[in-house]
C-alpha positions, -999 to +999 in steps of 0.1 A: +454-371-751+452-407-734+417-416-731+408-440-702+384-466-710+358-484-690+381-514-682+407-488-671+384-470-649+373-502-633+408-511-627+416-476-611+385-478-587+397-514-576+433-501-570+421-470-550+397-492-529+422-501-504+435-467-501+423-436-481+390-421-487+406-389-498+426-406-526+397-425-537+374-392-540+405-375-558+405-405-584+367-399-587+370-363-594+397-368-620+376-394-638+346-371-638+368-344-653+378-366-681+343-377-687+330-340-690+359-333-717+350-366-735+310-353-737+319-320-749+339-336-779+324-341-813+339-378-816+308-399-811+328-430-800+346-410-772+311-394-761+296-429-761+324-441-740+319-413-716+282-421-712+288-455-703+315-447-678+291-423-662+264-449-660+289-471-643+298-445-618+261-435-610+255-472-602+283-474-578+283-438-561+255-412-556+269-388-579+251-363-602+254-367-638+270-339-658+251-310-672+235-319-705+240-357-700+204-364-713+211-345-745+244-362-751+225-397-747+200-384-774+229-377-796+243-412-791+209-428-796+205-411-830+238-423-841+240-447-873+264-470-861+248-499-843+272-503-813+269-467-805+230-468-807+230-498-784+249-478-757+226-448-760+195-467-756+214-486-726+221-454-709+186-438-717+167-451-685+194-437-664+195-405-682+160-397-685+134-391-656+100-375-653+112-340-654+135-345-686+124-325-716+149-342-738+124-372-741+105-356-767+136-355-791+137-392-791+102-398-805+111-398-842+142-418-836+125-445-817+097-447-842+123-451-870+141-477-851+110-496-845+097-497-880+134-506-895+135-534-917+167-545-902+161-572-876+189-560-850+174-526-848+138-529-833+150-547-801+173-519-791+144-494-783+122-522-771+149-527-744+145-491-731+107-486-738+094-499-705+110-472-688+106-445-711+068-453-716+063-447-678+075-412-679+055-396-706+018-405-715+022-385-747+051-409-756+030-438-749+000-424-769+025-418-800+041-451-799+012-472-790+002-481-828+040-489-837+038-516-808+008-530-819+022-533-854+051-550-841+029-579-826+027-593-861+064-590-868+082-620-884+106-623-856+096-638-823+121-621-803+106-587-814+071-599-808+078-609-774+095-576-763+065-558-780+041-577-758+062-569-725+061-530-736+023-530-737+020-531-700+038-499-691+024-483-723-011-491-711-004-480-676+006-445-689-022-445-717-052-465-703-073-458-734-049-478-754-061-511-736-094-510-755-078-508-788-049-533-782-065-559-761-079-579-790-044-579-807-030-591-775-056-620-774-043-631-809-009-635-795-021-660-769-022-686-799+013-677-811+035-705-824+064-693-802+062-703-765+083-672-755+055-649-768+028-668-753+045-666-718+047-629-723+011-625-732+000-648-701+024-625-680+008-593-691-027-607-689-020-618-653-007-585-643-036-567-657-062-591-640-043-587-607-045-548-609-081-547-626-099-578-613-105-607-636-138-596-648-126-583-680-104-612-687-131-640-685-136-641-722-098-652-724-107-687-706-109-708-739-074-697-748-060-700-715-075-736-711-058-744-744-024-733-729-030-752-697-038-783-715-011-780-742+019-762-729+048-782-712+066-750-700+062-751-662+068-713-659+040-708-684+018-733-666+024-715-632+013-682-645-018-697-662-028-715-629-026-683-609-045-665-635-073-692-632-071-687-595-082-650-602-110-660-626-124-690-611-140-672-580-159-650-608-171-678-628-180-711-608-186-730-641-149-729-646-142-754-617-158-783-637-136-778-667-104-773-646-107-801-623-091-829-649-061-808-661-054-796-625-057-831-611-032-844-636-008-817-631-009-822-592-003-861-597+024-858-625+044-826-619+077-827-602+079-790-599+069-780-563+061-744-572+036-756-599+021-781-573+017-752-548-002-729-573-024-758-584-033-765-546-038-728-542-062-726-572-082-756-559-087-739-527-096-705-541-119-718-567-138-739-544-127-774-558-118-787-523-154-777-511-166-805-493-200-803-510-184-814-543-182-852-548-147-851-561-132-828-533-123-857-511-103-875-539-086-843-551-075-834-515-062-868-508-039-865-540-028-830-529-021-843-494-002-874-504+019-855-529+027-828-504+034-854-476+062-870-497+081-838-498+074-833-461+089-866-452+122-857-469+119-870-503+147-849-522+161-835-489+153-799-501+144-774-475+126-753-500+104-784-508+097-788-470+086-751-470+062-753-498+048-783-486+038-769-450+025-736-468+002-756-491-009-780-464-021-747-442-045-740-470-059-775-473-063-777-435-096-756-432-114-781-456-099-814-448-081-813-415-082-850-407-060-856-439-034-833-428-034-847-394-020-880-407+013-863-411+012-848-375+046-864-364+065-849-395+049-816-388+059-816-353+093-826-362+096-794-384+094-774-353+129-786-345+143-775-379+171-749-378+155-729-406+132-702-389+109-700-419+101-737-419+095-734-381+070-706-385+051-723-411+050-756-392+038-735-362+009-722-382+001-756-395+002-771-359-022-746-347-048-751-377-049-789-373-058-790-334-089-808-325-101-824-293-080-856-295-047-840-302-049-807-282-031-819-252-002-838-271+003-809-294+002-783-265+028-804-244+050-805-274+048-766-278+055-762-242+084-783-243+100-757-268+096-731-242+110-750-212+146-742-205+171-770-217+194-784-193+228-769-193+255-786-213+287-797-196+316-777-199+334-785-231+368-799-233+397-780-247+397-800-278+361-792-284+368-755-278+396-756-304+373-774-327+345-748-321+369-718-328+384-733-358+348-737-375+342-705-396+304-708-399+287-724-367+252-737-377+223-724-356+207-751-337+169-753-328+176-747-292+195-716-300+164-704-320+142-712-291+158-685-271+150-657-294+122-635-278+103-630-312+102-668-315+089-674-280+064-647-279+050-661-312+049-696-300+035-687-266+005-668-282-002-697-305-001-721-277-026-698-258-048-694-289-053-732-296-064-737-260-090-710-257-100-713-295-139-711-298-145-707-260-123-738-252-142-761-276-114-786-279-107-789-241-118-819-221-097-816-190-098-780-175-075-790-146-050-796-174-057-760-186-049-745-152-017-764-148-006-753-184-014-717-178+006-717-148+035-733-164+034-708-192+036-681-168+069-698-154+087-706-186+076-683-214+098-653-204+077-631-227+049-605-221+018-626-220+007-620-185-025-603-192-037-631-217-028-656-188-046-638-163-078-633-184-079-669-193-074-681-155-102-659-145-122-672-173-119-708-169-124-704-130-155-685-137-170-707-162-161-741-147-173-748-111-157-781-108-123-767-114-122-738-088-110-760-060-083-772-080-074-738-093-073-723-057-050-752-046-026-745-074-027-707-073-023-709-034+010-724-040+019-696-064+013-670-040+035-688-015+062-687-039+083-657-027+106-656-058+074-653-079+060-625-061+091-604-058+095-606-096+060-597-100+062-567-077+092-553-092+080-555-127+107-576-141+084-604-151+052-592-168+041-629-173+045-637-136+029-605-128-002-616-147-006-648-127+000-635-095-027-610-100-050-638-111-040-658-082-049-631-058-082-626-072-093-660-075-080-670-039-100-640-025-132-650-046-132-685-039-116-684-003-138-713+011-114-738-009-082-725+007-062-750+027-045-724+048-062-689+049-038-675+075-009-682+053-025-669+023-035-635+043+004-635+054+014-639+016-009-612+005+002-585+030+041-588+031+063-560+041+073-556+005+037-551-009+042-512-007+067-516-036+042-531-059+019-517-086-013-499-072-034-525-091-019-553-073-020-537-040-057-531-044-064-564-053-045-578-023-064-556+001-098-567-012-086-603-014-074-600+022-110-587+031-126-617+015-104-644+030-107-627+063-146-629+061-146-664+051-120-673+080-139-655+107-172-671+096-158-706+098-140-701+130-174-696+148-181-734+147-150-739+168-152-708+190-132-710+222-110-690+244-079-699+223-099-691+192-108-657+208-072-649+214-061-659+180-087-640+162-078-608+181-041-612+170-053-619+136-073-587+133-045-566+150-019-579+125-041-573+097-046-536+109-008-534+113-004-546+074-029-520+060-018-493+080+009-480+054-017-479+028-042-454+045-023-426+030-014-442-002-011-419-032-034-439-055-070-433-046-083-468-051-057-483-029-065-456-001-101-464-006-098-501-001-074-497+029-099-473+045-129-496+041-110-526+054-098-507+082-132-496+092-145-531+092-114-542+112-121-516+139-158-528+142-148-565+146-120-556+169-145-536+192-168-563+192-140-587+202-129-565+230-163-566+245-172-600+240-165-624+269-146-654+260-166-688+266-156-707+298-153-740+283-148-752+247-179-776+250-204-746+252-237-748+234-240-760+200-236-733+174-264-729+149-255-720+113-284-696+107-268-669+130-296-662+153-301-628+168-280-611+141-307-585+135-305-569+168-268-559+165-235-567+179-240-551+214-264-576+223-240-605+221-225-595+255-258-594+274-261-600+312-270-636+308-243-663+305-226-671+274-249-691+252-278-687+272-311-685+255-307-676+218-274-657+221-246-674+207-213-678+225-192-662+196-191-626+186-216-617+160-192-594+140-177-628+129-203-628+102-199-591+092-177-596+062-189-630+046-224-619+036-210-589+016-193-613-008-214-644-008-250-631-013-247-635-049-224-659-068-201-644-095-204-662-129-195-656-165-218-633-185-228-643-218-218-621-248-253-615-258-267-613-223-276-576-226-295-580-258-315-608-243-331-588-214-367-582-222-381-548-220-405-545-191-441-539-198-451-504-198-416-490-203-411-468-231-373-460-239-381-434-263-400-413-239-381-385-221-378-390-183-379-350-182-402-333-206-383-314-232-352-332-222-346-309-190-347-276-210-375-256-199-393-235-226-415-237-256-412-241-293-418-212-320-452-227-327-462-223-291-449-188-289-471-177-319-500-193-299-491-175-267-490-141-286-523-148-303-541-161-274-524-141-246-517-171-223-495-198-220-505-234-209-489-247-177-464-274-180-470-306-159-439-309-136-451-337-115-453-342-079-433-355-051-395-357-048-389-338-016-386-303-007-359-298-033-380-307-060-408-286-047-384-255-046-377-266-082-410-266-095-418-233-079-389-216-095-398-231-130-433-217-125-421-183-114-398-183-143-425-191-168-449-164-153-421-138-153-414-146-191-452-140-199-454-109-178-424-092-195-442-088-227-467-063-210-444-044-188-420-044-159-423-068-130-440-101-125-475-109-119-485-126-086-513-154-084-538-126-079-529-110-112-512-080-097-480-068-109-448-075-087-430-045-075-392-041-073-392-044-035-411-076-035-386-092-060-357-080-036-375-097-007-379-130-026-342-129-037-330-123+000-352-152+012-339-175-015-303-167-006-310-174+031-324-206+023-294-220+002-269-203+024-257-236+041-265-259+010-231-270-001-244-279-035-257-246-043-234-221-058-242-188-041-244-153-058-214-131-049-228-102-025-206-072-023-234-051-008-236-029-037-269-022-053-281-047-080-288-035-115-321-043-127-318-057-162-350-039-174-335-006-166-305-013-193-312+007-225-313-013-256-297+006-285-304-005-322-274+003-344-285+017-378-259+015-404-274+043-423-282+067-394-252+092-391-262+103-356-259+077-330-280+096-304-311+091-324-307+054-320-307+058-283-338+080-283-354+055-307-346+025-282-361+043-252-391+052-272-393+016-282-388+000-248-419-020-248-412-034-281-377-046-272-387-058-240-413-080-254-389-096-278-364-102-249-392-118-229-398-142-259-360-154-259-358-159-221-392-180-222-380-203-250-345-213-237-340-240-263-314-267-261-283-259-280-285-267-318-256-287-329-260-303-363-233-330-366-244-350-397-256-322-418-290-320-438-302-353-449-328-363-475-361-370-461-367-406-454-332-416-463-308-430-433-275-414-429-258-448-437-272-447-472-258-416-481-219-421-492-193-398-474-170-377-488-141-404-485-163-430-501-169-406-531-134-400-536-125-435-533-151-443-563-136-416-582-102-428-578-114-463-590-125-452-621-091-434-631-062-451-647-058-486-660-080-499-634-110-480-645-108-496-679-140-517-686-135-540-715-170-559-713-194-528-704-188-504-734-175-502-769-141-491-776-135-456-785-123-464-822-154-485-827-177-456-816-160-433-841-163-459-868-129-457-880-094-451-868-065-475-860-079-508-850-114-501-860-134-530-876-141-567-866-126-577-832-123-541-819-156-539-799-153-533-763-175-565-758-159-597-764-175-632-774-189-652-746-179-687-739-199-716-729-183-739-706-211-765-710-196-776-742-167-801-743-150-780-769-155-746-750-171-731-781-177-695-784-213-688-778-215-658-802-202-678-832-227-706-823-256-683-824-244-666-855-243-699-873-278-710-862-296-677-873-275-678-906-268-639-903-238-624-917-234-601-888-203-598-871-201-619-839-185-589-820-216-568-824-229-561-788-263-578-791-272-567-756-274-530-765-307-515-756-311-497-791-307-530-812-331-547-789-358-519-797-350-524-836-355-561-835-388-559-817-401-533-843-391-556-871-410-585-856-440-565-852-439-553-890-435-587-903-466-599-881-487-571-898-475-580-932-483-617-927-517-608-915 
């Protein structure tokens, strides 16, 4: 039979690629059939060929491997022929998964190949082990000693692969980290740079996942690699590892400064330069308190600035330079500001990633001196460019012939995502730290209005809040802001786009303009034009919020205009005012029946005020001449009402003004108190008045009438209950409430002895008297709209005391006996019922559960926190190499037991120039022969030492 090889399969797939989908599927079915036949045969070479073809098809198509595919891979892996074994290990990661049971069949074969004396064999299983070890913890536990043994293999290639296999092995078998970490530490001093690089990579991944606390003892070895290695990739990993360790050990900073500075000034690798800068920032080397921080920052900025200015012309270098400068800016912004022109030029770069990093850097380097220039530069990117002239025919043909047109900066500016980010950054740098960098607030008002016109993104809410905030905080800018926003309201196109909802950013500035022009209407140049702009015929199509704002602003502007018109009151002014009031009434008429409750309320309030003013204008006699008596500004006679303005005397006679007093009806409603910005901590700064106890209940008992259990026991023993002080005053309603409460208390006390209620004379109240009081109470509350009357259907009311109480006895087979027992024990059950009614406690709802006495709820960990702590102790992240001894050492034997296998490693002393190990120095000073790895900080050893010292002292005496 003709056997199709892998090359034949690839040629066939390519030949059927251009054909129909059916023909391609048919070819795949035919190929899979041949592969199944090959896997069933006994020829190991054909079986290996079928396995490699299956792996190729699985990488290209979502097909399911044939049944028993994993077992066939195990067979090929056990083949004595090297090239077949290589194919088996190659297919193992694709054949085995977490549910594959055939993995256990590979253990002996893998151990045999790992320990093979032939050099070509161990690398084969080491290639597939990173995937296989992550599948089975038992496989990792079994092969862990073999991997540690390979760390001392004579071949650097095998040592390197064995080191890389330790990370997935420790992830599946975390306990092996304690045993294998000393062996990994020894490989940091390996002669081969590949092995050293693999060790550094594994340590960096462990430190990234666990935290750097366990790997601080490796600082001497890592420092030696940093100063002695010339491999940039190894140096990058070591520097990144020191970025993790430095925040945990501040003493590392002083030792790392010389080599880090040397790398920054001499390296030509931008990636290594970036990692050095990042380590300087994370480790605190650029802290302004350090004397060498300025010099180091100057070296970093100058090196990065050279790449930013285009030295080399590489876009990657520009990106890394911008990214590193962003990290230097918080500590040394003045040095980064020296390259402001280059950074702003990066905003025009066609590469979107460079533009984003430049934008981030620009917003971080803003100060009082460059705020306006940077903001204007950013605003220019939002402004629409002038339309280009129509291209010629030749230019059009050239554009069509170009295969890949390059994206320009102007084209990128039109993307909504970039425009939104740019606008948000622009607004954030202006309002940073409550406008700390702003020196000209009129410029801020103009900038915000310009942003609302050109941004074309949804930032209307932010613009509205900033406009209102600036106007509320800065008094001197209010007149300028009203003048600018008055023009915005006069722009019909802006108002139309804001009303139909097509422009969210313009809707925000229109709402801010409406509120500001209404609140500070005294600065309006043309109040009548503004009122006309606020109440157009198309206002009914706007949002309810904008309608309510417009109606309220109209009320404010009208009040200011009417008050100021009193100083120039005349017959013409009288007629003009009447026409104005009539036009405003006609403008708000459509909103009196609006569906939104707030709009309807605003319109109704304005309508009532306008009716009062219109009535006063109608009854007022216009002045005969324009030169009437002088008008005083203190509005004399206002307290006597509007009707007195049209007295029998002549206009202006005595203390009566010649204008209607209703002109000053609206203005005092909005100008009595100035509206200013409120501080964030204003509420907390309010002092508590003397004599005010905030912890005391306003109503005793929280409004629940009753007594506690202890008080009820005293009631039963003493026979009387103390009266509750219900206070005095409050009107007729409160008197009735006190009487009902007292009667309820007396009724509860009386039911313990018998039916009815005792009167004040101590006589038991009859049923007729209770019915009479009930009828009187119903008659009294019949017309009260806030009292829910009881339903009276004319039937006789059932007395609660006449309802028999039955005690259900489970052991009593005769239920009639329970009824008889209940009737005989009526007085006892009535007494218990009276207790329940008299107490009436508030509902008991335990939200937090029982707490330990004297411990606040915040000090007790929640269930979520407890689970989180439990998860942190699991897996590789829970292994502590410094806090406890390793398991083999505690057992006193086993693989890896002995020197160097303790869970506690040597400490290092960074104050010595040679970074000597403290444990060894102490051993040399004492002259003891103890191993330096003995955990001297253990409590048991300290106790033994103390006893020995005391014993020697006794013998000396």
